[in-house]
PASEBA-1860 file (N, C-alpha, C; in nm, 3 decimals):
! residues 167
1> XXXXXXXX> 9.996/5.018/12.795/9.945/5.045/12.915/9.921/4.896/12.997 ~ 9.971/4.912/13.117/9.970/4.813/13.197/9.813/4.757/13.237 ~ 9.819/4.606/13.237/9.713/4.543/13.260/9.618/4.534/13.138 ~ 9.648/4.598/13.009/9.541/4.581/12.905/9.631/4.486/12.815 ~ 9.555/4.403/12.750/9.578/4.303/12.647/9.538/4.336/12.518 ~ 9.627/4.393/12.421/9.565/4.408/12.289/9.584/4.286/12.173 ~ 9.586/4.156/12.207/9.632/4.065/12.119/9.489/4.000/12.074 ~ 9.480/3.986/11.947/9.344/3.939/11.879/9.374/3.837/11.760
9> XXXXXXXX> 9.334/3.764/11.720/9.339/3.670/11.608/9.192/3.656/11.527 ~ 9.227/3.659/11.393/9.120/3.648/11.289/9.137/3.476/11.250 ~ 9.012/3.417/11.305/9.061/3.265/11.279/8.981/3.211/11.140 ~ 8.899/3.294/11.103/8.821/3.251/10.973/8.789/3.372/10.906 ~ 8.795/3.368/10.764/8.773/3.493/10.661/8.677/3.416/10.557 ~ 8.563/3.472/10.569/8.484/3.409/10.463/8.456/3.500/10.347 ~ 8.460/3.455/10.216/8.459/3.521/10.091/8.331/3.470/10.045 ~ 8.257/3.582/9.954/8.126/3.522/9.907/8.140/3.535/9.756
17> XXXXXXXX> 8.069/3.460/9.680/8.071/3.456/9.531/7.944/3.404/9.488 ~ 7.923/3.441/9.362/7.818/3.396/9.276/7.853/3.317/9.158 ~ 7.779/3.217/9.116/7.837/3.133/9.013/7.707/3.125/8.903 ~ 7.745/3.161/8.761/7.644/3.138/8.672/7.618/3.030/8.637 ~ 7.535/2.981/8.560/7.489/2.839/8.499/7.599/2.809/8.409 ~ 7.656/2.905/8.354/7.799/2.867/8.271/7.947/2.836/8.337 ~ 7.905/2.856/8.476/8.020/2.811/8.580/8.091/2.960/8.589 ~ 8.070/3.065/8.542/8.159/3.197/8.568/8.139/3.220/8.742
25> XXXXXXXX> 8.252/3.236/8.792/8.261/3.265/8.925/8.284/3.413/8.945 ~ 8.196/3.506/9.019/8.232/3.611/9.051/8.231/3.643/9.212 ~ 8.326/3.695/9.254/8.356/3.729/9.400/8.280/3.856/9.412 ~ 8.212/3.850/9.525/8.165/3.978/9.576/8.268/4.052/9.695 ~ 8.229/4.160/9.719/8.314/4.269/9.788/8.279/4.229/9.956 ~ 8.179/4.163/9.975/8.137/4.117/10.108/8.249/4.042/10.177 ~ 8.264/4.044/10.323/8.378/3.962/10.380/8.304/3.933/10.506 ~ 8.316/3.824/10.554/8.295/3.769/10.684/8.411/3.727/10.779
33> XXXXXXXX> 8.399/3.775/10.898/8.524/3.721/10.986/8.494/3.687/11.096 ~ 8.568/3.584/11.166/8.535/3.537/11.304/8.669/3.571/11.369 ~ 8.675/3.657/11.478/8.767/3.674/11.559/8.782/3.653/11.692 ~ 8.899/3.619/11.756/8.911/3.588/11.892/8.981/3.694/11.954 ~ 8.956/3.748/12.081/9.023/3.864/12.142/9.066/3.813/12.278 ~ 9.165/3.829/12.333/9.226/3.814/12.475/9.191/3.939/12.556 ~ 9.071/3.993/12.559/9.032/4.117/12.614/8.872/4.087/12.663 ~ 8.863/4.153/12.749/8.687/4.163/12.767/8.618/4.280/12.685
41> XXXXXXXX> 8.506/4.225/12.641/8.429/4.321/12.577/8.335/4.421/12.647 ~ 8.303/4.524/12.607/8.201/4.610/12.676/8.097/4.666/12.560 ~ 7.984/4.681/12.592/7.849/4.699/12.527/7.888/4.835/12.472 ~ 7.929/4.926/12.546/7.945/5.065/12.486/8.077/5.091/12.396 ~ 8.191/4.990/12.399/8.292/5.043/12.328/8.350/4.920/12.210 ~ 8.417/4.956/12.126/8.460/4.843/12.031/8.612/4.827/12.086 ~ 8.628/4.700/12.077/8.783/4.648/12.110/8.875/4.692/12.013 ~ 8.999/4.739/12.033/9.100/4.764/11.957/9.105/4.661/11.835
49> XXXXXXXX> 9.110/4.523/11.873/9.089/4.429/11.780/8.999/4.401/11.697 ~ 8.880/4.448/11.746/8.781/4.433/11.658/8.785/4.544/11.525 ~ 8.799/4.672/11.597/8.837/4.774/11.468/8.957/4.769/11.366 ~ 9.065/4.686/11.438/9.175/4.668/11.359/9.146/4.540/11.266 ~ 9.078/4.471/11.307/9.059/4.354/11.210/8.979/4.404/11.101 ~ 8.843/4.465/11.131/8.781/4.531/11.023/8.842/4.612/10.923 ~ 8.925/4.695/10.977/9.009/4.787/10.900/9.090/4.715/10.805 ~ 9.177/4.620/10.865/9.261/4.524/10.759/9.183/4.465/10.672
57> XXXXXXXX> 9.062/4.387/10.705/8.986/4.320/10.590/8.931/4.401/10.485 ~ 8.921/4.536/10.515/8.853/4.631/10.418/8.982/4.665/10.351 ~ 9.104/4.704/10.416/9.221/4.745/10.338/9.265/4.646/10.232 ~ 9.274/4.517/10.270/9.296/4.403/10.184/9.195/4.389/10.071 ~ 9.070/4.434/10.085/8.997/4.413/9.983/8.986/4.513/9.891 ~ 9.000/4.661/9.926/9.036/4.751/9.855/9.144/4.728/9.759 ~ 9.225/4.671/9.783/9.384/4.664/9.741/9.386/4.549/9.621 ~ 9.264/4.510/9.611/9.244/4.401/9.500/9.189/4.462/9.367
65> XXXXXXXX> 9.262/4.426/9.261/9.219/4.485/9.148/9.091/4.470/9.089 ~ 9.024/4.347/9.107/8.893/4.325/9.090/8.789/4.415/9.159 ~ 8.826/4.474/9.269/8.719/4.557/9.328/8.763/4.728/9.295 ~ 8.840/4.760/9.211/8.874/4.899/9.197/8.748/4.978/9.170 ~ 8.665/4.920/9.121/8.538/5.007/9.076/8.412/4.986/9.173 ~ 8.449/4.904/9.271/8.349/4.881/9.379/8.338/4.975/9.493 ~ 8.208/5.051/9.514/8.199/5.170/9.602/8.171/5.130/9.734 ~ 8.133/4.990/9.761/8.099/4.956/9.887/8.159/4.841/9.938
73> XXXXXXXX> 8.195/4.839/10.059/8.266/4.703/10.109/8.198/4.691/10.254 ~ 8.105/4.601/10.247/8.046/4.540/10.388/8.123/4.439/10.445 ~ 8.136/4.430/10.579/8.191/4.312/10.660/8.092/4.288/10.752 ~ 8.101/4.128/10.781/8.047/4.090/10.900/8.122/4.032/10.986 ~ 8.126/4.062/11.139/8.217/3.976/11.194/8.146/3.931/11.343 ~ 8.206/3.796/11.348/8.154/3.745/11.473/8.270/3.753/11.553 ~ 8.262/3.827/11.683/8.385/3.860/11.772/8.343/3.795/11.890 ~ 8.463/3.707/11.926/8.431/3.637/12.052/8.569/3.674/12.157
81> XXXXXXXX> 8.523/3.699/12.276/8.623/3.723/12.392/8.577/3.686/12.511 ~ 8.666/3.703/12.614/8.651/3.649/12.743/8.563/3.726/12.833 ~ 8.539/3.647/12.927/8.534/3.517/12.947/8.368/3.451/12.887 ~ 8.423/3.401/12.768/8.306/3.323/12.705/8.174/3.423/12.666 ~ 8.222/3.542/12.599/8.122/3.624/12.543/8.172/3.648/12.392 ~ 8.065/3.726/12.331/8.063/3.756/12.190/7.967/3.849/12.160 ~ 7.979/3.907/12.043/7.889/4.001/11.964/7.923/4.002/11.812 ~ 7.810/4.039/11.748/7.806/4.054/11.606/7.811/4.203/11.575
89> XXXXXXXX> 7.921/4.217/11.480/7.964/4.367/11.414/7.918/4.343/11.275 ~ 7.859/4.436/11.234/7.840/4.475/11.088/7.889/4.632/11.040 ~ 8.003/4.615/10.950/8.064/4.739/10.918/8.042/4.761/10.771 ~ 8.038/4.872/10.722/8.016/4.923/10.574/8.126/5.018/10.566 ~ 8.213/5.003/10.452/8.296/5.121/10.417/8.268/5.159/10.274 ~ 8.251/5.289/10.243/8.239/5.343/10.126/8.397/5.409/10.076 ~ 8.410/5.383/9.983/8.521/5.434/9.918/8.547/5.610/9.926 ~ 8.443/5.665/9.943/8.421/5.817/10.001/8.500/5.829/10.144
97> XXXXXXXX> 8.528/5.741/10.195/8.614/5.733/10.315/8.504/5.733/10.446 ~ 8.383/5.696/10.430/8.284/5.680/10.546/8.287/5.538/10.587 ~ 8.314/5.502/10.728/8.305/5.373/10.758/8.184/5.348/10.877 ~ 8.101/5.298/10.854/7.991/5.258/10.957/8.001/5.124/11.029 ~ 8.006/5.147/11.152/8.005/4.994/11.234/7.896/4.982/11.339 ~ 7.817/4.903/11.314/7.695/4.865/11.389/7.744/4.730/11.468 ~ 7.720/4.739/11.611/7.742/4.599/11.700/7.621/4.572/11.784 ~ 7.628/4.447/11.815/7.522/4.400/11.917/7.575/4.440/12.057
105> XXXXXXXX> 7.479/4.386/12.143/7.539/4.384/12.277/7.618/4.269/12.303 ~ 7.690/4.265/12.407/7.774/4.133/12.440/7.690/4.025/12.497 ~ 7.708/3.929/12.424/7.620/3.809/12.481/7.714/3.714/12.547 ~ 7.652/3.636/12.640/7.728/3.549/12.743/7.722/3.402/12.706 ~ 7.798/3.330/12.690/7.777/3.187/12.670/7.837/3.077/12.758 ~ 7.867/3.145/12.877/7.895/3.056/12.991/7.809/2.946/13.040 ~ 7.691/2.991/13.013/7.585/2.882/13.013/7.526/2.831/12.889 ~ 7.443/2.722/12.894/7.384/2.688/12.771/7.278/2.798/12.729
113> XXXXXXXX> 7.286/2.838/12.618/7.191/2.970/12.558/7.199/2.928/12.403 ~ 7.091/2.857/12.384/7.064/2.822/12.251/7.015/2.925/12.147 ~ 6.926/2.999/12.225/6.890/3.121/12.127/6.984/3.215/12.084 ~ 7.063/3.240/12.183/7.174/3.338/12.126/7.290/3.273/12.035 ~ 7.299/3.139/12.076/7.397/3.047/11.983/7.344/3.051/11.843 ~ 7.213/3.038/11.829/7.127/3.029/11.734/7.149/3.160/11.617 ~ 7.132/3.246/11.717/7.149/3.395/11.651/7.271/3.412/11.548 ~ 7.385/3.391/11.653/7.507/3.392/11.574/7.514/3.279/11.490
121> XXXXXXXX> 7.496/3.168/11.479/7.489/3.090/11.364/7.423/3.139/11.227 ~ 7.293/3.216/11.267/7.219/3.263/11.151/7.307/3.347/11.073 ~ 7.380/3.454/11.156/7.444/3.545/11.077/7.563/3.490/11.014 ~ 7.631/3.393/11.068/7.753/3.370/10.988/7.694/3.263/10.863 ~ 7.593/3.207/10.878/7.580/3.110/10.753/7.495/3.203/10.667 ~ 7.443/3.315/10.672/7.355/3.422/10.610/7.434/3.443/10.463 ~ 7.371/3.477/10.370/7.413/3.522/10.247/7.395/3.662/10.237 ~ 7.494/3.712/10.193/7.518/3.884/10.184/7.401/3.923/10.100
129> XXXXXXXX> 7.349/4.037/10.095/7.257/4.111/10.003/7.357/4.155/9.908 ~ 7.306/4.183/9.772/7.403/4.252/9.668/7.294/4.381/9.624 ~ 7.402/4.475/9.628/7.339/4.626/9.578/7.400/4.719/9.668 ~ 7.361/4.839/9.635/7.426/4.945/9.690/7.355/4.986/9.826 ~ 7.238/4.938/9.847/7.189/4.984/9.971/7.241/4.894/10.086 ~ 7.252/4.994/10.195/7.330/4.979/10.302/7.260/4.857/10.372 ~ 7.336/4.760/10.437/7.266/4.654/10.466/7.273/4.634/10.636 ~ 7.273/4.747/10.717/7.250/4.739/10.852/7.084/4.714/10.879
137> XXXXXXXX> 7.065/4.613/10.965/6.916/4.576/10.977/6.856/4.657/11.016 ~ 6.898/4.780/11.130/6.822/4.886/11.172/6.785/4.983/11.075 ~ 6.830/4.976/10.951/6.784/5.076/10.835/6.721/4.987/10.728 ~ 6.658/4.889/10.780/6.574/4.811/10.695/6.433/4.846/10.698 ~ 6.369/4.903/10.616/6.236/4.953/10.602/6.126/4.865/10.572 ~ 6.158/4.714/10.579/6.057/4.645/10.547/6.010/4.586/10.668 ~ 6.083/4.617/10.781/6.003/4.572/10.900/5.891/4.656/10.971 ~ 5.819/4.607/11.059/5.689/4.668/11.076/5.707/4.816/11.159
145> XXXXXXXX> 5.816/4.800/11.235/5.844/4.937/11.312/5.936/5.036/11.218 ~ 5.980/4.985/11.102/6.090/5.077/11.023/6.207/5.047/11.087 ~ 6.227/4.977/11.211/6.368/4.952/11.248/6.368/4.801/11.296 ~ 6.493/4.768/11.251/6.506/4.600/11.311/6.628/4.587/11.392 ~ 6.598/4.522/11.498/6.733/4.508/11.600/6.845/4.415/11.522 ~ 6.948/4.460/11.544/7.072/4.379/11.492/7.083/4.242/11.563 ~ 7.082/4.174/11.477/7.076/4.005/11.560/6.940/3.959/11.540 ~ 6.834/4.033/11.494/6.708/3.955/11.499/6.700/3.903/11.367
153> XXXXXXXX> 6.667/3.739/11.370/6.641/3.676/11.245/6.513/3.649/11.236 ~ 6.436/3.741/11.118/6.297/3.711/11.072/6.294/3.716/10.925 ~ 6.422/3.734/10.868/6.398/3.713/10.730/6.378/3.578/10.660 ~ 6.335/3.532/10.558/6.315/3.397/10.508/6.451/3.347/10.506 ~ 6.569/3.418/10.443/6.704/3.374/10.430/6.736/3.326/10.565 ~ 6.730/3.410/10.658/6.780/3.375/10.787/6.716/3.266/10.867 ~ 6.588/3.244/10.827/6.502/3.129/10.896/6.556/3.012/10.821 ~ 6.585/3.014/10.688/6.660/2.901/10.633/6.802/2.865/10.676
161> XXXXXXX> 6.883/2.949/10.702/7.016/2.952/10.761/6.985/2.883/10.907 ~ 6.906/2.922/10.983/6.888/2.832/11.105/6.841/2.726/11.092 ~ 6.746/2.691/11.002/6.719/2.519/10.976/6.845/2.448/10.950 ~ 6.925/2.514/10.847/7.048/2.438/10.817/7.143/2.406/10.955 ~ 7.168/2.510/11.019/7.241/2.490/11.143/7.200/2.390/11.236 ~ 7.067/2.393/11.247/7.000/2.296/11.353/7.005/2.153/11.270 ~ 7.047/2.121/11.175/7.016/2.013/11.097/7.164/1.915/11.122
END
């Protein structure tokens, strides 16, 4: 299509693991991605590069032998695009074939914006939850309203990540 640029790059892949006191390391199925896109984002639509990067990361994870019995593959993505915008995506793929993707609105970073930058840092520095429960914040029943907005950092773990980011 004329005038449309579908170029994207995954600049960082984060893998999470746990380590026992005996030194045994177990990798978790969770994946973190930071992607750059040569396109402008839209609050109502996903970019092709966002969906492609999510699908490729999930495909690569499913193909690994150590995850053959893992039913759930969560992905956290920080998506950055022009001009100086970004958003946070959370995806969850079940081996049954169900892919859920949740995204924030597009945030602007063309002016100093510590609040939104801290939100992004909290998400990328947070540790994944372990278990079969879906990890999307709007499905978290621990909040007062029963819904929690994607990107809101109010858990103790997220507060600690924010403190580490500021240090």
